[in-house]
C-alpha positions as CSV (number, residue, x, y, z in Angstrom):
1,X,42.0,39.3,27.2
2,X,40.4,36.0,26.7
3,X,41.9,33.0,24.9
4,X,40.0,30.1,23.3
5,X,41.3,26.8,22.3
6,X,40.4,24.0,19.7
7,X,41.2,20.7,21.9
8,X,41.5,17.5,20.0
9,X,42.0,14.0,21.3
10,X,42.6,11.0,18.7
11,X,41.1,7.7,20.1
12,X,41.3,4.3,18.7
13,X,37.9,4.4,17.1
14,X,37.0,8.3,17.1
15,X,38.1,11.6,17.3
16,X,36.9,14.1,20.1
17,X,37.1,17.6,20.0
18,X,36.0,20.6,22.1
19,X,36.2,24.3,22.1
20,X,37.6,25.3,25.6
21,X,38.3,28.7,27.2
22,X,41.3,29.6,29.2
23,X,39.2,29.3,32.2
24,X,38.3,25.6,31.5
25,X,34.8,26.3,30.3
26,X,33.6,24.0,27.5
27,X,31.9,26.2,24.8
28,X,31.3,23.1,22.4
29,X,32.0,19.4,22.0
30,X,31.9,17.0,19.2
31,X,32.9,13.4,18.6
32,X,33.4,11.9,15.1
33,X,33.7,8.1,14.6
34,X,36.2,6.8,12.3
35,X,34.6,4.5,9.3
36,X,37.5,2.9,7.6
37,X,37.5,-1.0,8.0
38,X,41.3,-0.9,7.1
39,X,43.0,-0.1,10.4
40,X,46.5,0.0,8.7
41,X,45.3,3.3,7.1
42,X,43.1,4.9,9.8
43,X,45.5,7.8,10.5
44,X,44.2,9.1,7.0
45,X,40.7,9.4,8.8
46,X,42.0,11.7,11.5
47,X,42.1,15.0,9.4
48,X,38.7,14.3,7.8
49,X,37.4,13.6,11.3
50,X,38.9,16.9,12.6
51,X,37.2,18.8,9.7
52,X,33.8,17.3,10.5
53,X,34.5,17.8,14.2
54,X,35.1,21.5,13.5
55,X,31.7,22.0,11.4
56,X,29.9,20.2,14.3
57,X,31.6,22.6,16.9
58,X,30.5,25.6,15.0
59,X,27.0,24.5,14.7
60,X,26.9,23.6,18.4
61,X,28.2,26.7,19.5
62,X,25.9,28.8,17.3
63,X,23.0,27.2,18.9
64,X,24.2,27.4,22.3
65,X,25.7,30.8,22.7
66,X,24.4,34.2,22.0
67,X,25.8,36.1,18.9
68,X,28.1,38.1,21.1
69,X,29.8,35.0,22.8
70,X,30.2,32.9,19.6
71,X,33.7,32.2,18.6
72,X,32.3,31.6,14.8
73,X,32.4,34.5,12.4
74,X,29.3,34.2,10.4
75,X,30.7,36.7,7.4
76,X,34.1,34.7,6.9
77,X,32.8,31.3,8.2
78,X,36.1,31.3,10.3
79,X,36.4,29.9,13.8
80,X,38.4,32.2,15.8
81,X,40.7,30.3,18.3
82,X,44.2,31.1,19.6
83,X,45.5,27.6,19.6
84,X,45.0,24.0,18.7
85,X,46.3,21.4,20.9
86,X,46.5,17.6,19.9
87,X,46.9,14.5,22.1
88,X,46.0,10.9,21.3
89,X,46.6,7.2,21.9
90,X,49.8,5.4,21.8
91,X,52.4,3.7,21.0
92,X,50.5,4.1,17.5
93,X,53.1,4.4,14.8
94,X,52.3,6.4,11.5
95,X,54.3,7.0,8.3
96,X,54.0,10.0,6.1
97,X,51.5,8.4,3.6
98,X,49.1,7.6,6.7
99,X,50.1,4.0,7.0
100,X,49.3,3.1,10.8
101,X,50.2,0.6,13.2
102,X,47.7,1.0,16.2
103,X,49.0,0.7,19.7
104,X,46.7,-2.2,20.2
105,X,47.5,-4.1,17.0
106,X,48.7,-7.5,17.7
107,X,52.3,-7.1,16.7
108,X,53.5,-10.8,17.2
109,X,50.3,-12.1,15.5
110,X,50.9,-10.0,12.4
111,X,54.6,-10.8,12.1
112,X,54.4,-14.5,13.2
113,X,57.3,-13.5,15.3
114,X,57.9,-11.8,18.8
115,X,59.0,-8.2,18.2
116,X,60.7,-7.9,21.8
117,X,62.7,-11.0,21.1
118,X,63.8,-9.6,17.9
119,X,64.8,-6.3,19.5
120,X,67.0,-8.3,22.1
121,X,68.8,-9.8,19.2
122,X,69.7,-6.7,17.5
123,X,70.3,-4.4,20.4
124,X,73.9,-4.5,22.5
125,X,73.2,-5.9,25.8
126,X,73.4,-2.8,27.8
127,X,71.1,-1.1,25.4
128,X,68.6,-3.7,25.7
129,X,68.7,-3.6,29.3
130,X,67.8,0.1,29.2
131,X,65.0,-0.3,26.5
132,X,63.8,-3.8,27.3
133,X,60.3,-2.4,28.7
134,X,60.0,0.2,25.8
135,X,56.7,0.5,24.5
136,X,57.8,2.1,21.4
137,X,60.8,0.3,20.2
138,X,59.1,-3.1,19.5
139,X,56.5,-1.6,17.7
140,X,58.9,0.6,15.6
141,X,60.5,-2.5,14.7
142,X,57.4,-4.3,13.9
143,X,56.4,-1.4,11.5
144,X,59.9,-1.8,9.8
145,X,59.4,-5.4,9.4
146,X,55.9,-5.2,8.0
147,X,56.4,-1.8,5.8
148,X,60.2,-1.7,5.4
149,X,60.2,0.7,2.5
150,X,58.0,3.5,4.2
151,X,60.0,3.0,7.2
152,X,63.2,3.7,5.5
153,X,61.9,6.3,2.9
154,X,59.3,8.3,4.7
155,X,58.9,10.6,8.0
156,X,57.8,8.4,11.0
157,X,55.4,9.7,13.6
158,X,54.2,8.5,17.1
159,X,50.3,8.8,17.0
160,X,48.9,12.3,17.3
161,X,52.3,13.9,16.2
162,X,51.2,12.9,12.6
163,X,48.2,15.2,12.8
164,X,50.2,17.9,14.5
165,X,52.7,17.4,11.4
166,X,49.6,18.0,8.8
167,X,48.5,21.2,10.5
168,X,51.9,22.8,11.1
169,X,54.6,21.0,9.0
170,X,56.6,20.6,12.2
171,X,57.7,17.0,13.0
172,X,58.3,16.2,16.7
173,X,57.8,13.4,19.3
174,X,56.1,14.4,22.5
175,X,57.8,12.9,25.4
176,X,55.7,13.4,28.6
177,X,58.7,13.7,30.9
178,X,62.5,13.0,30.7
179,X,62.2,10.0,32.6
180,X,60.0,8.4,29.9
181,X,62.9,8.0,27.5
182,X,63.2,4.2,28.4
183,X,59.7,3.7,27.2
184,X,60.5,5.4,23.9
185,X,64.0,5.2,22.4
186,X,67.5,7.1,21.9
187,X,69.5,7.9,19.1
188,X,71.7,4.8,19.7
189,X,68.7,2.6,19.6
190,X,67.2,4.3,16.7
191,X,70.6,3.8,14.7
192,X,70.4,0.1,15.4
193,X,66.9,-0.5,13.8
194,X,67.9,1.9,10.6
195,X,67.6,5.4,11.7
196,X,63.9,6.1,10.8
197,X,63.2,9.9,9.9
198,X,61.6,10.6,13.4
199,X,61.1,13.9,15.2
200,X,63.2,15.2,18.1
201,X,61.6,14.9,21.4
202,X,59.6,17.8,22.9
203,X,57.8,18.4,26.0
204,X,53.9,18.6,26.4
205,X,53.0,22.2,25.8
206,X,55.7,22.8,23.0
207,X,54.6,25.2,20.5
208,X,55.1,23.7,17.2
209,X,54.3,26.8,15.1
210,X,51.4,28.5,13.4
211,X,48.8,26.4,11.5
212,X,49.8,26.5,7.8
213,X,47.8,28.8,5.8
214,X,46.4,26.1,3.3
215,X,45.4,24.2,6.3
216,X,43.6,26.9,8.2
217,X,41.9,27.9,5.0
218,X,40.6,24.2,4.6
219,X,39.4,24.1,8.2
220,X,38.0,27.7,8.3
221,X,40.0,28.4,11.5
222,X,42.3,31.3,12.3
223,X,45.3,31.4,10.2
224,X,47.2,32.7,13.3
225,X,46.5,29.7,15.5
226,X,49.4,28.2,17.4
227,X,49.8,24.2,17.1
228,X,50.7,23.0,20.5
229,X,51.9,19.4,21.3
230,X,49.5,17.6,23.8
231,X,50.8,14.3,24.4
232,X,49.8,10.7,24.8
233,X,46.1,10.4,26.1
234,X,47.4,8.7,29.5
235,X,49.5,11.6,30.4
236,X,47.1,14.1,29.1
237,X,44.2,12.6,31.2
238,X,46.2,13.0,34.3
239,X,46.6,16.8,33.5
240,X,42.7,17.0,32.5
241,X,41.9,15.6,36.1
242,X,44.6,17.5,37.8
243,X,46.2,14.4,39.0
244,X,49.4,16.3,39.6
245,X,50.4,16.6,43.2
246,X,51.2,14.2,46.0
247,X,48.0,12.2,47.0
248,X,45.5,13.0,44.1
249,X,43.6,10.0,42.6
250,X,42.1,9.4,39.3
251,X,40.0,6.6,37.8
252,X,40.4,6.5,34.1
253,X,37.4,4.2,32.9
254,X,36.2,3.7,29.5
255,X,36.9,0.4,27.6
256,X,39.7,-0.4,29.9
257,X,40.4,1.1,33.4
258,X,43.0,2.3,35.6
259,X,43.1,3.5,39.3
260,X,45.9,6.0,39.3
261,X,47.6,7.7,42.4
262,X,50.1,10.7,42.3
263,X,53.0,10.0,44.7
264,X,56.2,12.0,45.6
265,X,58.1,8.6,45.6
266,X,57.8,5.2,43.5
267,X,55.7,2.8,45.3
268,X,55.8,-1.0,44.5
269,X,53.5,-3.7,45.3
270,X,52.0,-6.8,43.6
271,X,49.6,-5.8,40.7
272,X,50.8,-2.0,40.9
273,X,52.6,-0.4,38.1
274,X,54.6,2.7,38.9
275,X,55.6,5.1,36.3
276,X,57.0,8.8,36.1
277,X,54.4,11.5,36.5
278,X,54.4,14.1,33.7
279,X,55.7,16.4,36.6
280,X,59.2,16.2,37.6
281,X,60.0,14.3,40.9
282,X,56.6,12.9,41.1
283,X,55.4,9.3,40.1
284,X,52.0,7.7,39.1
285,X,51.2,4.3,40.7
286,X,48.4,2.4,39.0
287,X,46.2,-0.6,39.2
288,X,44.9,-1.5,35.7
289,X,41.9,-3.6,34.4
290,X,42.3,-4.1,30.5
291,X,38.6,-4.8,29.5
292,X,36.2,-3.4,32.2
293,X,34.2,-1.4,29.9
294,X,34.5,-3.9,27.0
295,X,33.0,-6.5,29.4
296,X,30.1,-4.3,30.3
297,X,29.4,-3.6,26.7
298,X,29.6,-7.4,25.8
299,X,27.2,-8.2,28.6
300,X,24.8,-5.4,27.5
301,X,24.9,-6.8,23.8
302,X,24.5,-10.4,25.2
303,X,21.2,-9.1,27.0
304,X,19.6,-7.4,24.0
305,X,20.2,-10.5,22.0
306,X,18.5,-12.6,24.5
307,X,15.4,-10.2,25.1
308,X,15.4,-8.9,21.6
309,X,15.4,-5.5,22.9
310,X,17.6,-2.3,22.8
311,X,18.6,-0.7,26.0
312,X,20.8,2.2,26.9
313,X,23.7,2.1,29.5
314,X,21.7,4.5,31.5
315,X,19.1,1.9,31.9
316,X,21.4,-1.2,31.8
317,X,23.5,-0.4,34.8
318,X,20.6,-0.5,37.3
319,X,19.2,-3.6,35.8
320,X,22.6,-5.3,36.7
321,X,22.6,-3.8,40.0
322,X,19.3,-5.1,41.0
323,X,20.5,-8.6,39.4
324,X,17.9,-8.7,36.7
325,X,20.7,-9.6,34.4
326,X,22.8,-12.4,36.2
327,X,25.8,-12.1,33.7
328,X,25.9,-8.2,34.0
329,X,25.4,-8.5,37.7
330,X,28.5,-10.6,38.1
331,X,30.7,-8.4,36.0
332,X,29.8,-5.3,38.1
333,X,30.4,-7.3,41.2
334,X,34.1,-7.9,40.0
335,X,34.6,-4.4,38.7
336,X,33.3,-3.0,42.0
337,X,35.7,-5.3,43.8
338,X,38.6,-4.2,41.5
339,X,38.1,-0.6,42.4
340,X,37.4,-1.1,46.1
341,X,40.4,-3.5,46.5
342,X,42.6,-0.9,44.6
343,X,41.5,2.0,47.0
344,X,42.3,-0.3,49.7
345,X,45.7,-1.4,48.5
346,X,46.6,2.4,48.0
347,X,45.4,3.4,51.3
348,X,47.5,0.8,53.0
349,X,50.6,1.7,50.7
350,X,50.1,5.4,51.8
351,X,49.9,4.5,55.6
352,X,53.0,2.3,55.3
353,X,55.1,4.8,53.3
354,X,53.8,8.0,55.0
355,X,52.5,9.2,51.7
356,X,49.3,11.5,51.2
357,X,46.3,10.2,49.6
358,X,43.1,12.0,48.7
359,X,39.5,11.3,49.8
360,X,38.2,11.9,46.2
361,X,38.8,9.9,42.8
362,X,38.5,12.0,39.8
363,X,36.7,10.0,37.2
364,X,37.3,10.3,33.4
365,X,36.1,8.3,30.5
366,X,32.8,6.8,29.2
367,X,32.0,5.4,32.5
368,X,32.1,8.7,34.1
369,X,28.9,9.4,32.3
370,X,26.7,7.1,34.5
371,X,25.8,8.7,37.9
372,X,24.4,5.5,39.1
373,X,27.6,3.5,38.6
374,X,29.6,6.1,40.1
375,X,27.4,6.3,43.1
376,X,27.8,2.6,43.6
377,X,31.8,2.7,43.1
378,X,31.5,5.3,45.8
379,X,29.6,3.2,48.3
380,X,31.5,0.0,47.8
381,X,34.9,1.8,47.9
382,X,34.2,4.2,50.9
383,X,35.6,7.1,48.9
384,X,34.3,9.9,47.1
385,X,34.1,10.1,43.2
386,X,34.2,13.2,41.5
387,X,33.4,14.3,37.9
388,X,34.9,17.2,36.0
389,X,32.7,19.4,33.9
390,X,33.8,17.2,30.8
391,X,34.2,13.7,31.5
392,X,36.7,13.3,28.6
393,X,39.5,14.9,30.7
394,X,42.0,14.5,27.8
395,X,40.4,17.4,26.2
396,X,40.6,19.9,29.4
397,X,44.3,18.5,29.5
398,X,45.0,19.7,26.1
399,X,43.3,23.3,27.0
400,X,45.7,23.1,30.2
401,X,48.6,22.6,27.9
402,X,47.5,25.3,25.5
403,X,47.1,27.9,28.4
404,X,50.5,27.0,29.7
405,X,52.1,27.1,26.2
406,X,50.8,30.6,25.5
407,X,52.3,31.7,28.9
408,X,48.9,32.4,30.6
409,X,50.1,30.4,33.5
410,X,53.5,29.6,35.0
411,X,53.3,25.9,35.3
412,X,51.1,23.1,34.1
413,X,50.1,22.5,37.6
414,X,48.9,26.1,38.1
415,X,46.8,26.0,34.9
416,X,45.3,22.6,35.9
417,X,44.4,24.2,39.3
418,X,42.6,27.0,37.9
419,X,41.0,25.2,35.0
420,X,40.0,21.6,36.1
421,X,36.7,22.2,37.7
422,X,34.6,19.5,39.5
423,X,31.1,19.5,38.7
424,X,29.5,16.6,40.8
425,X,31.0,14.7,43.7
426,X,29.4,11.2,44.5
427,X,29.8,10.6,48.3
428,X,29.6,7.0,50.0
429,X,26.0,6.2,51.4
430,X,26.0,3.7,54.2
């Protein structure tokens, strides 16, 4: 029996969705941009974008597949799927009415104060010590200070859990792995900041129940579809690139960029951030660049203004690599050094600590869609760069979790091994 899933990832500016089979085959893909100017209500865009995505997925699938293969029932207008799995950006905070504090909103600027300092004032010393690096508590406190009435009287969600609630009427919070509690909260910390109505922790792959009948009718999808907890986009991307065993490498390269290395013990070095893996007893060491893709986009826009032309990224990258745009060439030189230095750092740490390290970096995100740029990265870093069948690995990660949730595989790693397929490898050219 074949299973098919609707996989959804909520980004900062758009919603991406795909129909994916239980073998990792992408049957249809869509991307819907958010249109609201008011970022404080952007969560209200998510359901609309999902509805538009489903319409686009149906259209794309009908055009690309034969009548016998399509999941679309032309008589009823229903999209026949077994589950919907949802992931998204974090730490975004949303209240029941859609009021949103995005993960990248400048909290201190919004409040004219420092949320972390406020947290230290209200938490007992031992509690603050545990949660001083929490990603969520400062933002929950900021949300409370900005929207006190909503914080006290409405349900509160962490990003994608809001859309999960709209579809299933189940309120949960997805904790990637138990060791991540310090990045979130516990009951004592929540009590200190007025005990908001927030969902209990569940693991990625948790079955939140069936889609509600009203919503399935409105979206025109199967009424028996299960709603599956995906998780924060970072952890789901690790799943969708199969960076789940010691030595595996991943390069998340979109507007920002991170080089990630799965290790069997925590590794520490200047410039290296080590966090728990989504898999128990494993770790993820990463080196981050907060604006790599944004810098390329800015340089491209500057070049277009100077020349009075419009140029695609596909054409702009070779133009920079050939130094025909000096500003862009300098940016790519710096970003190339970021990757090559990062790979070298991780190789040295692997040797020093007796750890495994792969000879291939799996790439995901917008920058994975430019072959020349990937080839250049491979050349300067002296390592292979691979891309999966879908560069947006969060969607494949969602499909992996859906397959695991429905019992098709015994573990998340087993599902990822079967479903994450490498499409192309760029090897270094001397």
